[in-house]
C-alpha positions in Angstrom: -7.9 -11.1 56.5 -4.3 -10.9 57.7 -3.0 -12.1 61.1 -2.8 -8.5 62.5 -6.4 -7.8 61.8 -7.5 -11.1 63.4 -5.5 -10.1 66.5 -7.0 -6.6 66.5 -10.6 -7.9 66.3 -10.0 -10.6 68.9 -8.5 -8.2 71.3 -6.4 -10.9 73.0 -4.0 -9.3 75.4 -1.9 -12.5 75.6 -1.4 -12.8 71.9 -0.7 -9.1 71.5 1.9 -9.2 74.2 3.5 -12.2 72.5 3.6 -10.5 69.1 4.6 -7.1 70.4 7.5 -8.6 72.2 9.0 -10.1 69.1 12.2 -8.4 68.0 13.2 -8.0 64.5 16.3 -10.1 63.6 19.2 -7.9 62.9 17.5 -4.7 64.0 19.7 -2.3 66.0 19.7 1.2 67.4 19.7 2.7 70.8 16.8 1.8 73.1 14.4 4.4 74.4 16.5 5.0 77.5 20.0 5.0 76.1 22.1 8.0 76.0 25.6 8.7 74.6 27.3 8.9 71.3 27.8 6.1 68.8 30.6 6.4 66.2 30.0 6.3 62.5 27.0 7.1 60.3 23.6 6.5 62.0 20.2 5.8 60.5 17.0 7.5 61.6 13.9 6.1 59.9 10.2 6.7 60.4 7.0 8.6 59.5 3.9 10.1 61.1 0.2 9.5 61.0 0.5 5.8 61.4 -1.8 3.2 62.9 -5.5 2.5 62.5 -7.5 -0.7 63.0 -9.3 0.3 59.8 -6.2 0.4 57.6 -3.6 -2.2 56.4 -1.0 0.5 55.4 0.6 0.7 58.9 1.3 -3.0 58.7 3.0 -2.4 55.3 5.2 0.4 56.6 6.0 -1.7 59.7 7.2 -4.5 57.5 9.5 -2.0 55.8 11.0 -1.1 59.1 12.0 -4.8 59.6 14.5 -4.4 56.8 16.1 -1.2 58.0 18.5 -1.0 61.0 18.6 2.1 63.1 16.6 4.3 65.3 12.9 4.6 64.5 11.1 8.0 64.9 7.4 8.7 64.9 5.9 12.1 64.0 2.7 11.9 66.0 -0.8 10.7 65.4 0.6 7.3 66.2 -2.6 5.5 67.1 -6.0 6.5 65.6 -8.6 7.6 66.2 -8.0 9.0 69.6 -4.7 7.8 71.1 -6.5 5.7 73.7 -4.9 2.8 75.5 -7.1 0.5 73.4 -6.0 2.3 70.2 -2.3 1.7 71.1 -2.9 -1.9 72.2 -5.1 -3.0 69.2 -3.9 -0.8 66.4 -0.3 0.4 67.0 1.2 -2.5 69.0 0.8 -5.2 66.4 2.4 -3.2 63.7 4.9 -0.4 64.6 4.8 -1.6 68.2 7.1 -4.5 67.1 9.8 -1.8 66.9 9.1 -0.1 70.2 12.4 -0.9 71.7 14.2 1.3 69.2 11.6 4.0 68.8 11.9 7.7 69.8 8.4 9.1 69.4 6.6 12.5 69.5 2.8 12.9 70.0 0.3 14.4 67.6 -3.1 16.1 68.0 -4.9 12.7 68.0 -2.9 11.6 71.1 -4.4 14.7 72.8 -7.9 13.5 72.2 -7.3 11.3 75.3 -6.6 12.8 78.8 -3.7 15.1 77.9 -2.1 12.2 75.9 -1.9 10.1 79.0 -2.2 6.7 77.2 0.6 7.8 74.8 3.0 8.6 77.7 2.0 5.3 79.4 2.6 3.3 76.3 6.0 4.7 75.4 7.3 5.3 78.9 10.7 6.9 79.3 11.1 7.0 75.5 8.4 9.7 75.3 10.2 12.2 77.5 8.8 13.6 80.8 5.0 13.0 81.0 3.0 16.1 80.3 5.9 17.6 78.4 6.9 15.1 75.7 10.0 16.9 74.4 13.6 15.7 74.8 16.9 15.4 73.0 19.6 12.8 72.4 22.8 12.2 70.5 22.9 10.0 67.4 26.4 9.6 66.1 27.8 13.1 65.4 24.3 14.6 65.4 22.2 16.3 68.1 18.6 15.2 67.7 15.6 17.1 69.3 12.1 15.7 69.6 9.5 18.4 70.1 5.8 18.5 71.1 3.6 20.8 69.0 0.4 20.0 70.9 1.1 21.8 74.2 -1.1 24.6 75.6 0.1 28.1 75.2 2.0 28.5 78.5 3.7 25.1 78.1 4.7 26.1 74.5 6.8 29.0 76.0 8.4 26.7 78.5 9.3 24.3 75.6 10.8 27.1 73.6 13.0 28.2 76.5 14.0 24.6 77.1 14.9 24.2 73.4 17.1 27.3 73.4 18.9 26.1 76.5 19.3 22.6 75.0 20.7 23.9 71.7 23.1 26.2 73.6 24.3 23.2 75.7 24.8 21.0 72.7 26.5 23.1 70.0 26.9 20.2 67.5 27.9 20.8 63.9 24.8 18.9 62.8 21.3 19.2 64.4 18.0 17.7 63.5 14.6 18.3 65.0 11.3 16.4 64.5 7.7 17.3 65.5 4.2 16.6 64.5 3.0 19.9 62.9 5.0 21.4 60.0 5.6 25.2 59.8 5.4 24.9 56.0 3.1 22.6 54.0 1.4 22.8 50.6 -1.7 21.1 52.1 -5.1 22.6 52.6 -4.2 25.4 54.9 -4.3 24.0 58.4 -2.8 26.6 60.8 0.4 25.6 62.6 1.8 29.0 63.1 2.6 28.5 66.8 5.5 26.2 65.8 7.3 29.2 64.4 9.1 30.1 67.7 10.6 26.6 67.6 11.8 27.2 64.1 13.3 30.5 65.1 15.2 28.9 68.0 16.5 26.2 65.6 17.4 28.7 62.9 19.3 30.9 65.3 21.3 28.0 66.6 22.3 26.8 63.1 20.2 23.6 63.0 20.0 21.8 59.7 16.9 19.6 59.3 13.3 19.6 60.5 11.0 16.6 59.9 7.2 16.8 60.5 4.0 14.9 59.8 0.3 16.0 60.3 -0.4 16.3 56.6 -0.8 12.8 55.0 1.6 13.1 52.1 5.3 13.6 51.4 6.8 17.0 50.7 10.4 18.3 50.7 11.3 22.0 50.9 14.6 23.8 50.1 16.5 25.3 53.0 14.6 28.4 54.2 14.2 30.8 57.1 11.3 30.7 59.6 9.7 33.5 57.4 9.8 31.2 54.3 12.7 33.0 52.5 15.1 30.7 50.7 18.4 30.5 52.5 21.0 28.0 51.1 23.6 29.1 53.6 21.8 28.8 57.0 18.2 27.7 56.1 16.4 24.7 57.6 15.5 21.9 55.2 12.0 20.6 56.1 10.4 17.3 55.2 6.7 16.5 55.7 6.3 12.7 56.1 2.7 12.0 57.1 2.8 8.7 55.2 2.9 6.0 57.9 -0.5 4.5 57.2 -3.5 6.8 57.4 -5.6 7.9 54.4 -3.7 10.1 52.0 -4.4 13.9 51.7 -4.3 16.0 48.5 -2.2 19.1 47.9 -3.5 22.6 47.8 -1.5 25.7 46.7 2.1 24.9 46.2 4.2 27.0 48.6 7.4 28.7 47.7 10.5 26.6 48.1 8.6 23.3 47.8 10.8 21.0 45.8 9.1 17.6 45.8 5.5 16.6 46.5 4.1 13.1 46.5 0.5 12.3 47.4 -1.1 8.9 47.7 2.1 7.1 48.5 2.7 5.4 51.8 6.2 4.9 53.0 9.2 5.9 55.2 11.8 8.6 55.5 15.2 7.2 55.9 17.9 9.6 57.0 21.6 8.6 57.1 23.4 11.0 59.5 27.0 11.3 58.8 29.9 13.5 60.0 29.0 16.9 58.6 26.4 15.7 56.2 23.2 13.7 55.7 21.4 11.7 53.0 17.7 11.3 52.7 15.5 8.7 50.9 11.7 8.5 50.8 11.0 4.8 50.5 7.6 3.7 49.2 5.5 0.7 50.2 5.9 -1.9 47.6 9.5 -0.8 46.7 11.1 2.1 45.1 12.8 5.3 46.2 10.5 8.3 45.4 12.9 11.0 46.5 16.6 11.1 47.6 19.5 13.5 48.0 22.3 14.7 50.2 23.0 17.8 52.2 25.8 19.3 54.3 25.6 20.6 57.8 26.0 24.3 58.5 
């Protein structure tokens, strides 16, 4: 039994605070409250569907983060099973919580099992955006990055869409990336996430470049496409599904059009290197190896 599982079962607040407060030597990246632009290529690394006290895989992906400098993103369903304060303290904090100071999260549906995701907002604080909303944006090098909440009730979804359109208009960057929990497109077993389409439409109309999502526990890469699923090499959004942070793996269903790469049963991280006018991606597997990689240009 490893140290993390001993800590989890013991439930010792003092030990968890000590471990959670440790910083990774050499790790860098803007803290949750920082704003402003940093020159040069920037690294954005993370995954979704992460921490459970019943799994060791979140510890494995957290160890991978220790060797990668940059800003950490989470794609929701951060602390299983219900996103409670105890789930975050016992299951998330000892693993990915070690990188909390450089993490920019979004919530998932499991966070909303608990009091409108209150424990999630309490745990991440300012880094999670305004409590009850959970969407925000920031600059990373030459890129504008938008973190979106796909778990809001219907009226709040409309408010988020309006905010997104205004945010994109106010930040007309050459390169724009958005991340969220639910993917619009997935070759999984047909879970409905159609309500994220208005967010895609706003991003597409503004000329955004990349969307990263979780929710389905596998890795999938799509060719650039429109919100209707039509291939569009000129203006399309390239979407990645990276639900590989630690929870049990899913299987694929029917392969959707424009799906280019699919990897089931592999835990790991998406590493994005954001450059001036371009980006590079790598899907890094637990245990070593690059399972997918490539480069793209901004619109």
